[in-house]
Wavefront OBJ file of the C-alpha trace (Angstrom):
o trace
v -10.238 -24.503 -74.325
v -11.462 -21.353 -76.001
v -14.766 -22.073 -74.964
v -13.622 -22.431 -71.040
v -12.035 -19.811 -70.753
v -15.294 -17.389 -72.021
v -16.962 -19.655 -69.696
v -14.723 -18.712 -66.820
v -14.886 -15.397 -67.043
v -18.347 -15.226 -67.275
v -19.060 -17.018 -63.899
v -16.340 -14.897 -62.768
v -18.070 -11.220 -63.969
v -21.749 -12.523 -62.727
v -20.148 -13.441 -59.343
v -18.837 -9.727 -58.412
v -22.120 -8.760 -59.867
v -23.667 -10.454 -57.349
v -21.690 -9.506 -55.066
v -21.926 -5.665 -55.823
v -25.724 -6.079 -55.650
v -25.416 -7.935 -52.751
v -23.330 -5.176 -50.964
v -26.145 -2.704 -52.149
v -28.812 -3.945 -50.927
v -29.760 -2.571 -47.249
v -29.054 -5.088 -44.388
v -31.533 -4.905 -41.745
v -30.886 -2.857 -38.784
v -29.943 -5.027 -36.031
v -30.539 -3.521 -32.084
v -30.051 -5.131 -28.753
v -32.970 -5.627 -25.615
v -32.391 -3.473 -23.124
v -33.362 -3.896 -19.676
v -33.500 -0.861 -16.880
v -31.257 -2.153 -13.956
v -31.696 -1.281 -10.342
v -28.715 -1.530 -7.796
v -30.038 -1.895 -4.307
v -27.584 -0.371 -1.798
v -27.371 -0.425 2.000
v -27.258 2.610 3.510
v -25.641 1.563 6.972
v -22.779 0.000 7.589
v -23.503 -3.705 9.356
v -23.027 -7.280 9.216
v -25.712 -9.698 7.091
v -28.149 -11.284 9.485
v -30.406 -12.774 6.909
v -30.630 -13.024 3.084
v -34.004 -13.581 2.158
v -33.864 -13.955 -1.564
v -31.225 -15.989 -4.212
v -29.507 -15.075 -7.508
v -32.887 -15.243 -10.123
v -35.532 -14.886 -8.408
v -38.358 -12.398 -9.093
v -39.325 -9.939 -6.377
v -42.104 -7.232 -5.588
v -41.923 -4.087 -4.702
v -41.312 -3.994 -0.700
v -40.411 -7.329 -0.858
v -37.594 -8.227 2.263
v -34.178 -8.786 0.685
v -32.308 -8.985 3.499
v -31.725 -7.979 6.971
v -28.737 -5.981 8.774
v -27.235 -6.721 12.325
v -26.586 -3.436 13.820
v -26.231 -4.020 17.246
v -24.770 0.119 17.679
v -28.316 0.945 17.637
v -29.468 -0.384 20.627
v -27.315 1.707 22.892
v -27.322 5.010 20.827
v -31.587 4.284 21.247
v -30.883 4.464 25.146
v -28.485 7.304 25.030
v -31.467 9.316 22.973
v -34.320 8.745 25.481
v -31.794 9.685 28.473
v -31.214 12.809 27.224
v -34.816 13.527 26.384
v -36.037 12.485 29.987
v -32.997 14.497 31.144
v -33.901 17.698 28.615
v -38.010 17.410 29.757
v -37.095 17.761 32.911
v -35.026 20.801 32.438
v -37.746 22.270 30.635
v -40.093 21.306 33.595
v -38.049 23.045 36.332
v -37.556 26.358 34.059
v -41.825 26.363 33.675
v -42.144 25.949 37.013
v -39.541 28.521 38.143
v -37.537 28.132 41.766
v -38.899 25.595 44.376
v -39.993 25.393 47.563
v -36.414 24.895 49.012
v -34.517 27.074 46.804
v -37.188 29.417 48.220
v -36.865 28.912 51.927
v -32.583 29.146 51.502
v -32.967 32.764 49.577
v -34.899 33.863 52.772
v -32.342 32.752 55.216
v -30.103 34.085 53.336
v -31.926 37.357 53.506
v -32.589 37.202 57.072
v -28.751 36.299 57.411
v -28.602 39.970 55.493
v -31.005 41.355 57.037
v -28.903 40.949 60.081
v -25.834 42.085 58.889
v -27.048 45.330 57.500
v -28.639 46.423 61.072
v -25.212 45.851 62.751
v -23.672 47.325 60.538
v -25.942 50.636 60.538
v -26.000 50.961 64.224
v -22.316 50.822 63.748
v -22.262 53.001 61.638
v -24.757 55.731 63.625
v -22.276 55.381 66.510
v -19.645 55.747 64.341
v -20.521 58.585 62.797
v -21.353 60.891 65.980
v -17.779 59.224 67.200
v -16.055 61.266 64.014
v -17.953 64.425 64.341
v -17.304 64.567 67.728
v -13.400 63.726 66.806
v -13.014 61.194 68.901
v -12.188 58.043 66.146
v -9.829 58.785 62.973
v -11.426 59.364 59.466
v -9.646 55.746 58.355
v -11.626 53.795 61.246
v -14.910 56.124 60.207
v -14.169 54.646 56.605
v -14.166 51.176 57.741
v -17.290 50.809 59.312
v -19.390 52.916 56.234
v -17.471 50.406 53.916
v -19.471 47.697 55.572
v -22.509 49.183 56.100
v -22.923 49.600 52.788
v -21.664 46.012 51.714
v -24.065 44.802 53.868
v -27.002 47.576 52.345
v -25.464 45.720 48.387
v -25.785 42.456 49.486
v -29.629 42.733 51.557
v -30.366 44.174 47.563
v -28.734 41.382 45.662
v -30.572 38.296 47.265
v -33.918 40.860 46.874
v -33.575 41.130 43.312
v -32.413 37.236 43.177
v -36.188 36.032 45.323
v -37.666 38.417 42.159
v -35.404 36.272 39.413
v -36.583 32.502 40.879
v -40.541 33.607 41.820
v -40.970 33.724 38.016
v -40.281 31.543 34.961
v -37.805 33.081 32.660
v -39.239 33.380 28.522
v -35.236 32.895 27.781
v -34.811 30.034 29.821
v -37.752 28.055 28.857
v -37.001 28.246 25.413
v -33.852 27.134 25.933
v -35.161 23.590 28.213
v -37.535 23.688 25.154
v -34.456 23.518 22.023
v -32.577 21.287 24.092
v -36.044 18.947 24.422
v -36.494 19.299 20.746
v -32.714 18.011 20.291
v -33.088 14.869 22.263
v -35.980 14.333 20.246
v -34.311 14.538 16.793
v -31.452 12.036 18.235
v -33.881 9.627 18.697
v -35.577 10.217 15.542
v -32.816 9.883 13.822
v -31.659 6.549 15.238
v -35.106 5.197 15.011
v -34.756 6.185 11.016
v -31.484 3.987 10.813
v -33.241 1.338 12.194
v -35.569 0.930 9.695
v -32.389 0.758 7.315
v -31.666 -2.503 8.659
v -34.135 -3.955 6.609
v -33.349 -3.674 2.840
v -36.372 -3.930 0.623
v -36.686 -3.984 -3.249
v -37.477 -0.663 -4.441
v -39.215 -1.959 -7.119
v -40.410 -5.303 -9.354
v -37.498 -6.085 -10.207
v -35.376 -9.515 -11.136
v -32.110 -10.170 -9.039
v -29.348 -11.022 -11.242
v -26.918 -10.972 -8.130
v -26.691 -11.418 -5.053
v -23.000 -10.090 -3.214
v -22.733 -10.383 0.067
v -23.527 -13.318 1.951
v -24.877 -13.785 5.428
v -22.232 -12.793 8.135
v -20.692 -10.368 5.470
v -20.255 -6.971 6.126
v -22.227 -4.668 4.302
v -21.107 -0.856 4.272
v -23.019 2.040 3.054
v -23.828 2.672 -0.998
v -22.240 -0.930 -1.273
v -24.558 -2.535 -4.057
v -25.844 -5.501 -2.063
v -28.392 -6.817 -5.103
v -28.155 -5.890 -8.858
v -31.260 -7.459 -11.122
v -33.920 -5.998 -13.915
v -36.515 -3.270 -13.253
v -39.559 -5.172 -14.828
v -41.986 -3.558 -17.394
v -39.229 -1.079 -18.538
v -37.485 -3.100 -21.736
v -36.502 -0.938 -24.235
v -34.624 -1.471 -27.480
v -31.603 0.534 -28.668
v -30.564 0.757 -32.434
v -27.920 2.145 -34.465
v -29.077 4.059 -37.503
v -26.031 6.372 -39.767
v -27.097 9.694 -40.517
v -28.232 9.216 -44.363
v -31.248 7.109 -43.051
v -32.061 8.986 -39.478
v -34.271 10.747 -41.178
v -36.713 7.810 -41.835
v -36.830 7.919 -38.101
v -38.394 10.837 -36.502
v -39.301 10.811 -32.354
v -42.664 9.529 -32.472
v -43.117 6.989 -34.900
v -44.483 3.779 -34.223
v -42.218 0.786 -35.790
v -42.336 -2.930 -35.821
v -39.621 -5.063 -33.854
v -39.008 -8.641 -34.524
v -37.327 -10.406 -31.996
v -35.301 -13.785 -33.579
v -35.989 -17.363 -33.233
v -39.471 -16.582 -31.568
v -41.665 -15.437 -34.268
v -42.673 -12.617 -32.738
v -43.592 -8.900 -33.555
v -43.217 -5.479 -30.811
v -45.202 -2.517 -32.060
v -42.825 -0.215 -30.395
v -42.302 3.512 -31.018
v -39.265 5.728 -31.189
v -38.640 7.204 -27.718
v -35.288 9.395 -28.119
v -32.878 9.881 -30.800
v -29.243 10.887 -29.461
v -25.929 11.176 -31.924
v -23.026 9.363 -30.817
v -19.790 10.370 -30.019
v -17.244 10.564 -32.432
v -13.750 9.885 -32.424
v -12.083 10.399 -35.479
v -13.997 12.739 -38.602
v -11.785 10.085 -41.089
v -12.851 6.899 -39.498
v -15.571 4.595 -39.672
v -17.761 3.320 -35.993
v -18.858 0.379 -37.266
v -18.270 -2.086 -40.115
v -19.633 -1.535 -43.641
v -20.443 1.742 -43.277
v -19.003 4.944 -45.405
v -16.394 6.772 -43.671
v -16.659 9.837 -41.948
v -20.673 8.551 -41.119
v -22.384 9.721 -38.210
v -24.373 7.441 -36.346
v -27.411 8.006 -33.878
v -28.940 5.946 -31.467
v -32.715 5.095 -31.381
v -34.416 4.327 -27.876
v -38.031 2.393 -28.559
v -39.647 1.897 -26.023
v -42.334 -0.862 -26.549
v -46.157 0.010 -27.021
v -47.681 -2.486 -24.987
v -44.732 -3.220 -21.986
v -45.864 -7.022 -21.282
v -45.532 -8.243 -25.075
v -41.504 -7.886 -24.235
v -41.795 -9.331 -20.694
v -39.072 -12.410 -20.413
v -36.656 -11.284 -22.907
v -33.273 -11.240 -21.877
v -31.287 -7.851 -21.828
v -28.660 -7.564 -25.230
v -30.467 -10.035 -26.459
v -30.532 -8.984 -30.358
v -33.966 -7.847 -32.058
v -34.397 -6.420 -35.385
v -36.393 -3.385 -37.158
v -38.268 -4.290 -39.542
v -38.294 -1.894 -43.018
l 1 2 3 4 5 6 7 8 9 10 11 12 13 14 15 16 17 18 19 20 21 22 23 24 25 26 27 28 29 30 31 32 33 34 35 36 37 38 39 40 41 42 43 44 45 46 47 48 49 50 51 52 53 54 55 56 57 58 59 60 61 62 63 64 65 66 67 68 69 70 71 72 73 74 75 76 77 78 79 80 81 82 83 84 85 86 87 88 89 90 91 92 93 94 95 96 97 98 99 100 101 102 103 104 105 106 107 108 109 110 111 112 113 114 115 116 117 118 119 120 121 122 123 124 125 126 127 128 129 130 131 132 133 134 135 136 137 138 139 140 141 142 143 144 145 146 147 148 149 150 151 152 153 154 155 156 157 158 159 160 161 162 163 164 165 166 167 168 169 170 171 172 173 174 175 176 177 178 179 180 181 182 183 184 185 186 187 188 189 190 191 192 193 194 195 196 197 198 199 200 201 202 203 204 205 206 207 208 209 210 211 212 213 214 215 216 217 218 219 220 221 222 223 224 225 226 227 228 229 230 231 232 233 234 235 236 237 238 239 240 241 242 243 244 245 246 247 248 249 250 251 252 253 254 255 256 257 258 259 260 261 262 263 264 265 266 267 268 269 270 271 272 273 274 275 276 277 278 279 280 281 282 283 284 285 286 287 288 289 290 291 292 293 294 295 296 297 298 299 300 301 302 303 304 305 306 307 308 309 310 311 312 313 314 315 316 317 318 319
């Protein structure tokens, strides 16, 4: 009976020693595969006319993903074209100056004004002589003189108008040019918006989700497609502060993919300290209280070796 107790005690001590030895043995750091995610959004509002891809499909940069129907663009384009025609007509008129009909009208107005001036001058001359002989009151003479001066002013105004329209004014031409440029800008804006009706892939990517269906309304900034960029996989590991000095930036390491037997050579591209939520708590299990943690970003030396890995799948860092 005494020997049984001794055996039980010996086994207990052996078990405790084994547990302590296991805890002291450093574990292999575990990390995750990360893929660069891409969201493809719409720049303009419209209804989905066509979806050209499906979830899980691998697309290449420039491939058509969807087509958006925006009927208002046709009406805006017609308005812009009309504004251009009108503005170009105004510019042509400004460059040429007055037309022949306008010049003829001004000449007719000048002839009539000269006739009125001649009559007013004759009346003024007669009235002036009569006023000198005291045959008419001063009031009557002033009225005739006022009409004579008004006729002179009218003739001068028409002659100035003729001179103005006879040649093109630079400020009028510049103003007309500005209207043409403004109309052209409005049309270019419509044409650019028309290009945005075709949604294309910004890079080689694996589509994860298609959020809208044909006939549904797409709004600006709404993510129509989400996926992962090909050839941009990297590995993310979390390392405690006691071991972080073993992983400087630029160091080459080996990353193992469990279940595949694949080992990928990678290089540490970035070391970033993770936020500390409290000074007296640990952010990960089996770590010392108050220990700081760092995120390691590792990029494969040969990106093709990481092709086919799934996002957030587990990888191991060889010691």
